[in-house]
Phi, psi and omega in degrees: 000136184230130177281140183285141176254116180267121177266122178287130179262098186296318183296311180298318181298315180293318185293313184272354179060037173220165179272115184247133177233170181222139178233136167268118188285139170228153175298148180061029179292135179250138185286144177202130171056040178268350189298333183285348189263149174266330182213135177232125171273130175246125186242145177204156176271004172217158182294153186206162172237128182218133175251128175244126179302132177072014176231153178231133177281105185256351179205142177219144174209163174243115177273138179232134176256123174264144182223151178214137173278125188280144177230169178302134185214118181252007182276080183247166183243141179285353181261007181251130185224160165292143185306319185282002179264354180228162180262108182226134174293126182301333178300328178294322177295322178302314182299319178291327178297320177299322178297318181294335183260015186294342175251014183288145176296337180281348172259317186286335172279103187297342180295335178285319182088149184296325180297318178295320178301311182295318179296321179298315183285331171297315179297321179298317177296311180305314183281348170279319179295318181275004173072020172283321181259342187217162175263348179186161177229120175260138180236145172263108190233106185230132180054042180061026178238128174281115185251345179184167178201163174211140175249152182215155179228133180258136177224102185059243182254020174232165179215161179220150175273138175266298179231146173211137180202153173234136178306136180308324183291344185236015177287153181084009181249012177083009183292319178300317179297319180294322177298314180295316181296319178296319179296317178301317179298313180300315183291321179299321177297335179267012179069024176280135187266327184222148174237131178248137179231120180270150171202187178258141180300331180286346180274079186302320182298314181293317180299318178295319181298312182293325177298318179295333179275005176093014180267153176230160183287126178271313179196167176234146175231123177272124185238130177231140178260122175250115181258141178295139179241000000 
């Protein structure tokens, strides 16, 4: 029998102005000291059922990480630039960020509310541009129109995508594929060996897209939100 250890998430708590904690689920987990929390994220690498006294599971999702070993790639686009190399209104990036988050648990869990979701993704963009959350932002900028973007973070010899989106008006034109290919090229030049891209298992379109780009599933994380009642 193992008592659950709740890790307080300071950033989430400060941002949402509630006390947020996180638990890594184990079988036969016993509850302890959850009363102080307003929201608890419970994570596991397999599906689970858990009852927490005075809490209700109001949202569940399965996060999936796709991974690819990078190879030499010269298929790049002349319309893709680092964000700071072109003049783009940050508000345009915000709008695309909302598009990238349309399947996010922070939008689909109605307890957060759309305003919190938008503020969260604005903060994500701001902190990607200033390099707190990301090492770079690539934009697809054609005819003075921002059509897509991707953010990335490097960790030793691997990298991960933070946000990626293509404007609804320009989807189906290969822009997403070009963004991914350009990012792979940039990372390969930096001696990065693997790129990981997260999405939701329920996002069939994204999962199909990454599979077509040569990515395979690395792992899954089952995430459940338990709200105090």
